[in-house]
N, CA, C and O atoms as a printed pandas DataFrame, in Angstrom:
     atom_number atom_name residue_name chain_id  residue_number  x_coord  y_coord  z_coord
0              1         N          MET        A               1  108.761   45.225  113.603
1              2        CA          MET        A               1  108.649   44.281  114.087
2              3         C          MET        A               1  108.651   43.117  113.185
3              4         O          MET        A               1  107.523   42.919  112.734
4              5         N          PRO        A               2  109.758   42.073  112.668
5              6        CA          PRO        A               2  109.396   40.618  111.951
6              7         C          PRO        A               2  108.764   39.886  112.282
7              8         O          PRO        A               2  108.332   40.084  113.418
8              9         N          GLU        A               3  108.203   38.362  111.446
9             10        CA          GLU        A               3  107.071   38.105  111.677
10            11         C          GLU        A               3  107.570   36.653  112.618
11            12         O          GLU        A               3  108.736   36.456  112.277
12            13         N          GLU        A               4  107.226   35.762  113.474
13            14        CA          GLU        A               4  107.879   35.198  114.390
14            15         C          GLU        A               4  107.700   34.225  113.403
15            16         O          GLU        A               4  106.877   34.457  112.518
16            17         N          GLU        A               5  108.574   32.760  113.398
17            18        CA          GLU        A               5  108.075   32.276  112.734
18            19         C          GLU        A               5  107.444   31.203  113.634
19            20         O          GLU        A               5  107.960   31.068  114.743
20            21         N          GLU        A               6  106.448   30.456  113.331
21            22        CA          GLU        A               6  106.256   29.407  113.691
22            23         C          GLU        A               6  106.610   27.831  113.838
23            24         O          GLU        A               6  107.076   27.138  112.934
24            25         N          VAL        A               7  106.254   27.339  115.335
25            26        CA          VAL        A               7  106.771   26.420  115.544
26            27         C          VAL        A               7  105.371   25.579  115.422
27            28         O          VAL        A               7  104.307   26.197  115.465
28            29         N          VAL        A               8  105.399   24.010  115.253
29            30        CA          VAL        A               8  103.682   23.538  115.219
30            31         C          VAL        A               8  104.187   21.974  115.472
31            32         O          VAL        A               8  104.841   21.315  114.662
32            33         N          LEU        A               9  103.774   21.569  116.662
33            34        CA          LEU        A               9  103.608   19.888  117.168
34            35         C          LEU        A               9  102.115   19.391  116.727
35            36         O          LEU        A               9  100.990   19.890  116.716
36            37         N          ARG        A              10  102.572   18.431  116.451
37            38        CA          ARG        A              10  100.573   17.852  116.711
38            39         C          ARG        A              10  100.479   16.666  118.036
39            40         O          ARG        A              10  101.123   15.743  117.538
40            41         N          LEU        A              11  100.221   16.378  118.861
41            42        CA          LEU        A              11  100.242   15.840  120.359
42            43         C          LEU        A              11   98.546   14.879  119.831
43            44         O          LEU        A              11   97.454   15.063  119.295
44            45         N          ASP        A              12   99.456   13.772  120.511
45            46        CA          ASP        A              12   98.097   12.655  120.544
46            47         C          ASP        A              12   97.591   12.691  121.950
47            48         O          ASP        A              12   98.325   12.659  122.937
48            49         N          ARG        A              13   96.033   12.772  121.978
49            50        CA          ARG        A              13   95.162   13.152  123.408
50            51         C          ARG        A              13   96.178   12.654  124.989
51            52         O          ARG        A              13   96.160   13.424  125.949
52            53         N          PRO        A              14   96.889   11.500  125.046
53            54        CA          PRO        A              14   97.407   11.747  125.814
54            55         C          PRO        A              14   98.288   12.325  126.270
55            56         O          PRO        A              14   98.297   12.768  127.418
56            57         N          THR        A              15   99.349   12.443  125.314
57            58        CA          THR        A              15   99.990   13.370  125.339
58            59         C          THR        A              15   99.554   14.710  125.973
59            60         O          THR        A              15   99.841   15.029  127.126
60            61         N          ALA        A              16   98.647   15.660  124.894
61            62        CA          ALA        A              16   98.010   17.106  124.879
62            63         C          ALA        A              16   97.477   16.866  127.023
63            64         O          ALA        A              16   97.645   17.751  127.862
64            65         N          THR        A              17   96.960   15.651  127.269
65            66        CA          THR        A              17   96.242   15.490  128.632
66            67         C          THR        A              17   97.899   15.609  129.498
67            68         O          THR        A              17   98.196   16.423  130.372
68            69         N          SER        A              18   98.478   14.889  129.108
69            70        CA          SER        A              18   99.768   15.328  130.217
70            71         C          SER        A              18  100.388   16.723  130.196
71            72         O          SER        A              18  100.845   17.260  131.204
72            73         N          LEU        A              19  100.380   17.005  129.576
73            74        CA          LEU        A              19  101.303   18.567  129.223
74            75         C          LEU        A              19  100.420   19.356  129.907
75            76         O          LEU        A              19  100.964   20.193  130.628
76            77         N          ALA        A              20   99.035   19.345  129.903
77            78        CA          ALA        A              20   97.583   20.350  130.340
78            79         C          ALA        A              20   98.008   20.056  131.719
79            80         O          ALA        A              20   98.182   21.147  132.261
80            81         N          ASP        A              21   98.209   19.289  132.379
81            82        CA          ASP        A              21   98.061   18.495  133.660
82            83         C          ASP        A              21   99.279   19.032  134.250
83            84         O          ASP        A              21   99.081   19.270  135.442
84            85         N          LEU        A              22  100.488   19.319  133.867
85            86        CA          LEU        A              22  101.789   19.424  134.191
86            87         C          LEU        A              22  101.599   21.115  134.090
87            88         O          LEU        A              22  102.106   21.873  134.918
88            89         N          VAL        A              23  100.846   21.540  133.023
89            90        CA          VAL        A              23  101.213   22.934  132.836
90            91         C          VAL        A              23  100.009   23.514  134.391
91            92         O          VAL        A              23  100.183   24.307  135.316
92            93         N          TYR        A              24   99.351   23.006  134.161
93            94        CA          TYR        A              24   98.325   23.244  135.143
94            95         C          TYR        A              24   99.090   22.828  136.435
95            96         O          TYR        A              24   98.994   23.823  137.153
96            97         N          ASN        A              25   99.772   21.918  137.082
97            98        CA          ASN        A              25  100.438   21.438  138.277
98            99         C          ASN        A              25  101.514   22.708  138.547
99           100         O          ASN        A              25  101.725   23.137  139.682
100          101         N          VAL        A              26  102.166   23.250  137.330
101          102        CA          VAL        A              26  103.445   23.754  137.767
102          103         C          VAL        A              26  102.817   25.674  138.312
103          104         O          VAL        A              26  103.051   26.480  139.213
104          105         N          GLY        A              27  101.984   25.579  137.117
105          106        CA          GLY        A              27  100.873   27.130  137.496
106          107         C          GLY        A              27  100.323   27.133  138.922
107          108         O          GLY        A              27  100.415   28.289  139.334
108          109         N          GLU        A              28   99.808   26.361  139.824
109          110        CA          GLU        A              28   99.178   25.813  140.984
110          111         C          GLU        A              28  100.526   26.694  141.896
111          112         O          GLU        A              28  100.543   27.723  142.571
112          113         N          HIS        A              29  101.638   25.614  141.469
113          114        CA          HIS        A              29  102.621   25.465  142.279
114          115         C          HIS        A              29  103.239   26.901  142.353
115          116         O          HIS        A              29  103.423   27.167  143.541
116          117         N          GLN        A              30  103.737   28.208  141.316
117          118        CA          GLN        A              30  103.908   29.292  141.547
118          119         C          GLN        A              30  102.670   30.194  142.054
119          120         O          GLN        A              30  102.842   31.308  142.548
120          121         N          ALA        A              31  101.795   29.780  141.933
121          122        CA          ALA        A              31  100.563   30.389  142.366
122          123         C          ALA        A              31  100.103   30.473  143.779
123          124         O          ALA        A              31   99.507   31.458  144.214
124          125         N          ALA        A              32  100.372   29.490  144.439
125          126        CA          ALA        A              32   99.403   29.290  146.100
126          127         C          ALA        A              32  100.557   28.069  146.079
127          128         O          ALA        A              32   99.824   27.112  146.329
128          129         N          GLY        A              33  102.108   27.420  145.914
129          130        CA          GLY        A              33  102.984   26.968  146.589
130          131         C          GLY        A              33  102.342   25.598  146.490
131          132         O          GLY        A              33  103.017   24.919  147.264
132          133         N          MET        A              34  101.602   24.980  146.071
133          134        CA          MET        A              34  100.814   23.927  145.996
134          135         C          MET        A              34  101.785   23.066  145.402
135          136         O          MET        A              34  102.247   23.468  144.335
136          137         N          PRO        A              35  102.286   21.757  145.928
137          138        CA          PRO        A              35  103.347   20.918  145.701
138          139         C          PRO        A              35  103.080   21.130  144.211
139          140         O          PRO        A              35  102.182   21.880  143.829
140          141         N          ILE        A              36  103.892   20.441  143.362
141          142        CA          ILE        A              36  103.828   19.543  142.163
142          143         C          ILE        A              36  103.717   17.801  141.914
143          144         O          ILE        A              36  104.501   16.988  142.403
144          145         N          ALA        A              37  103.031   17.611  141.398
145          146        CA          ALA        A              37  102.597   16.501  141.648
146          147         C          ALA        A              37  103.309   15.568  140.936
147          148         O          ALA        A              37  103.383   15.882  139.748
148          149         N          LYS        A              38  103.899   14.469  141.232
149          150        CA          LYS        A              38  104.653   13.444  140.597
150          151         C          LYS        A              38  104.369   13.302  139.351
151          152         O          LYS        A              38  103.233   13.619  139.000
152          153         N          LEU        A              39  105.331   12.783  138.338
153          154        CA          LEU        A              39  104.528   12.228  137.222
154          155         C          LEU        A              39  105.048   10.702  137.223
155          156         O          LEU        A              39  106.098   10.257  137.687
156          157         N          SER        A              40  103.875    9.957  136.485
157          158        CA          SER        A              40  103.931    8.794  136.208
158          159         C          SER        A              40  105.033    8.515  135.492
159          160         O          SER        A              40  105.381    9.481  134.814
160          161         N          ILE        A              41  105.882    7.334  135.354
161          162        CA          ILE        A              41  107.092    7.103  134.592
162          163         C          ILE        A              41  106.512    7.022  132.986
163          164         O          ILE        A              41  107.083    7.452  131.984
164          165         N          VAL        A              42  104.946    6.202  133.086
165          166        CA          VAL        A              42  104.408    6.453  131.839
166          167         C          VAL        A              42  104.478    7.677  131.289
167          168         O          VAL        A              42  105.440    7.865  130.545
168          169         N          ASP        A              43  103.519    8.800  131.495
169          170        CA          ASP        A              43  103.418   10.511  131.436
170          171         C          ASP        A              43  105.193   11.004  131.367
171          172         O          ASP        A              43  105.592   11.166  130.214
172          173         N          SER        A              44  105.872   11.159  132.090
173          174        CA          SER        A              44  107.432   11.508  132.322
174          175         C          SER        A              44  107.880   10.825  130.818
175          176         O          SER        A              44  107.777   11.542  129.823
176          177         N          GLU        A              45  108.151   10.064  130.740
177          178        CA          GLU        A              45  108.319    9.546  128.837
178          179         C          GLU        A              45  107.707    9.785  128.122
179          180         O          GLU        A              45  108.366    9.534  127.113
180          181         N          ARG        A              46  106.419   10.283  127.697
181          182        CA          ARG        A              46  105.679   11.056  127.074
182          183         C          ARG        A              46  106.265   12.339  127.019
183          184         O          ARG        A              46  106.708   12.741  125.943
184          185         N          LEU        A              47  106.323   12.988  127.968
185          186        CA          LEU        A              47  106.792   14.905  127.807
186          187         C          LEU        A              47  108.056   14.747  127.672
187          188         O          LEU        A              47  108.728   15.771  127.546
188          189         N          GLY        A              48  108.767   13.363  127.659
189          190        CA          GLY        A              48  110.223   13.694  127.720
190          191         C          GLY        A              48  110.486   13.795  125.693
191          192         O          GLY        A              48  111.302   14.512  125.114
192          193         N          ARG        A              49  109.724   13.054  125.210
193          194        CA          ARG        A              49  109.849   12.867  123.990
194          195         C          ARG        A              49  108.983   13.820  123.235
195          196         O          ARG        A              49  108.898   13.668  122.016
196          197         N          LEU        A              50  108.306   14.824  123.844
197          198        CA          LEU        A              50  107.472   15.715  123.126
198          199         C          LEU        A              50  108.569   17.193  123.597
199          200         O          LEU        A              50  108.753   18.145  122.839
200          201         N          LEU        A              51  109.072   17.087  124.739
201          202        CA          LEU        A              51  110.119   18.117  124.960
202          203         C          LEU        A              51  111.457   18.169  123.811
203          204         O          LEU        A              51  111.869   19.196  123.271
204          205         N          ARG        A              52  112.057   16.612  123.589
205          206        CA          ARG        A              52  113.014   16.489  122.586
206          207         C          ARG        A              52  112.308   16.779  121.346
207          208         O          ARG        A              52  113.037   17.421  120.589
208          209         N          GLU        A              53  111.032   16.515  120.809
209          210        CA          GLU        A              53  110.618   17.291  119.540
210          211         C          GLU        A              53  110.177   18.568  119.410
211          212         O          GLU        A              53  109.860   19.067  118.331
212          213         N          LEU        A              54  110.139   19.170  120.557
213          214        CA          LEU        A              54  109.542   20.460  120.822
214          215         C          LEU        A              54  111.167   21.380  120.378
215          216         O          LEU        A              54  111.296   22.314  119.587
216          217         N          TRP        A              55  112.344   20.615  121.310
217          218        CA          TRP        A              55  114.277   21.358  120.987
218          219         C          TRP        A              55  113.827   21.052  119.193
219          220         O          TRP        A              55  113.692   21.985  118.403
220          221         N          ALA        A              56  113.652   19.646  118.819
221          222        CA          ALA        A              56  114.169   19.915  117.208
222          223         C          ALA        A              56  113.368   20.695  116.660
223          224         O          ALA        A              56  113.955   21.210  115.709
224          225         N          ALA        A              57  112.134   21.139  116.758
225          226        CA          ALA        A              57  111.156   22.126  116.044
226          227         C          ALA        A              57  111.826   23.099  115.867
227          228         O          ALA        A              57  112.045   23.666  114.796
228          229         N          SER        A              58  112.205   23.368  116.918
229          230        CA          SER        A              58  112.721   24.830  117.389
230          231         C          SER        A              58  113.917   25.380  117.478
231          232         O          SER        A              58  114.187   26.414  118.090
232          233         N          GLY        A              59  114.810   24.550  116.736
233          234        CA          GLY        A              59  116.003   24.669  116.814
234          235         C          GLY        A              59  117.034   24.731  117.618
235          236         O          GLY        A              59  118.176   24.899  117.191
236          237         N          VAL        A              60  116.724   24.592  118.971
237          238        CA          VAL        A              60  117.059   24.333  119.969
238          239         C          VAL        A              60  117.973   22.644  120.616
239          240         O          VAL        A              60  117.345   21.716  121.124
240          241         N          PRO        A              61  119.144   22.647  120.458
241          242        CA          PRO        A              61  119.623   21.930  120.654
242          243         C          PRO        A              61  119.373   21.134  122.395
243          244         O          PRO        A              61  118.651   21.773  123.160
244          245         N          VAL        A              62  119.766   20.267  122.730
245          246        CA          VAL        A              62  119.609   19.173  123.631
246          247         C          VAL        A              62  120.181   19.428  124.889
247          248         O          VAL        A              62  120.768   18.399  125.223
248          249         N          PRO        A              63  120.314   20.426  125.877
249          250        CA          PRO        A              63  120.961   20.516  126.891
250          251         C          PRO        A              63  122.415   19.292  127.043
251          252         O          PRO        A              63  123.630   19.111  127.121
252          253         N          TYR        A              64  121.057   18.737  127.001
253          254        CA          TYR        A              64  122.555   17.802  127.894
254          255         C          TYR        A              64  122.273   16.474  126.995
255          256         O          TYR        A              64  121.836   15.470  127.559
256          257         N          GLY        A              65  122.505   16.473  125.695
257          258        CA          GLY        A              65  122.596   15.267  124.722
258          259         C          GLY        A              65  121.286   13.965  125.158
259          260         O          GLY        A              65  120.302   13.737  125.862
260          261         N          GLU        A              66  122.130   13.457  124.200
261          262        CA          GLU        A              66  120.992   12.428  124.114
262          263         C          GLU        A              66  121.468   11.101  124.731
263          264         O          GLU        A              66  122.696   11.018  124.740
264          265         N          VAL        A              67  120.839   10.071  125.236
265          266        CA          VAL        A              67  120.812    9.392  126.226
266          267         C          VAL        A              67  120.611    8.200  125.134
267          268         O          VAL        A              67  120.070    8.513  124.073
268          269         N          PRO        A              68  121.071    6.674  125.360
269          270        CA          PRO        A              68  120.858    5.789  124.640
270          271         C          PRO        A              68  119.115    5.500  124.958
271          272         O          PRO        A              68  118.576    5.998  125.947
272          273         N          LYS        A              69  118.479    4.767  124.123
273          274        CA          LYS        A              69  116.800    4.452  124.764
274          275         C          LYS        A              69  116.914    3.329  125.592
275          276         O          LYS        A              69  116.115    3.234  126.524
276          277         N          THR        A              70  117.913    2.306  125.395
277          278        CA          THR        A              70  117.945    1.215  127.204
278          279         C          THR        A              70  118.154    1.769  128.390
279          280         O          THR        A              70  117.577    1.302  129.372
280          281         N          LYS        A              71  119.227    3.132  128.534
281          282        CA          LYS        A              71  119.331    3.657  129.571
282          283         C          LYS        A              71  118.327    4.959  130.213
283          284         O          LYS        A              71  117.923    5.890  129.516
284          285         N          SER        A              72  118.091    4.827  131.397
285          286        CA          SER        A              72  116.896    5.309  131.827
286          287         C          SER        A              72  118.118    6.876  132.632
287          288         O          SER        A              72  119.258    6.632  133.030
288          289         N          ARG        A              73  117.554    8.171  132.679
289          290        CA          ARG        A              73  117.772    9.197  133.921
290          291         C          ARG        A              73  117.735    8.791  134.727
291          292         O          ARG        A              73  118.716    8.608  135.448
292          293         N          ARG        A              74  115.799    8.234  135.159
293          294        CA          ARG        A              74  115.466    8.544  136.135
294          295         C          ARG        A              74  115.333    7.406  137.022
295          296         O          ARG        A              74  114.847    6.290  136.842
296          297         N          GLN        A              75  116.046    8.120  138.328
297          298        CA          GLN        A              75  116.509    6.847  139.193
298          299         C          GLN        A              75  114.909    6.250  140.424
299          300         O          GLN        A              75  114.427    7.194  141.051
300          301         N          ILE        A              76  114.624    5.658  140.534
301          302        CA          ILE        A              76  113.746    4.676  141.717
302          303         C          ILE        A              76  113.993    4.208  142.675
303          304         O          ILE        A              76  113.140    3.564  143.286
């Protein structure tokens, strides 16, 4: 079996904390049907940046294209 290529990202502490909280909430949702907590706008933006970096580092094209920084997809 060929060795897998690694993808390495460095995270600042707030992004790492947001990611850990999100993974935990999704796991609890899967395990016990617990609702997934709503993300704050700051966490949503932070995790969105992380996801774009992860896609770029792993060579995965962004599935919905780039959105100009002046326009938000989030509807409030």
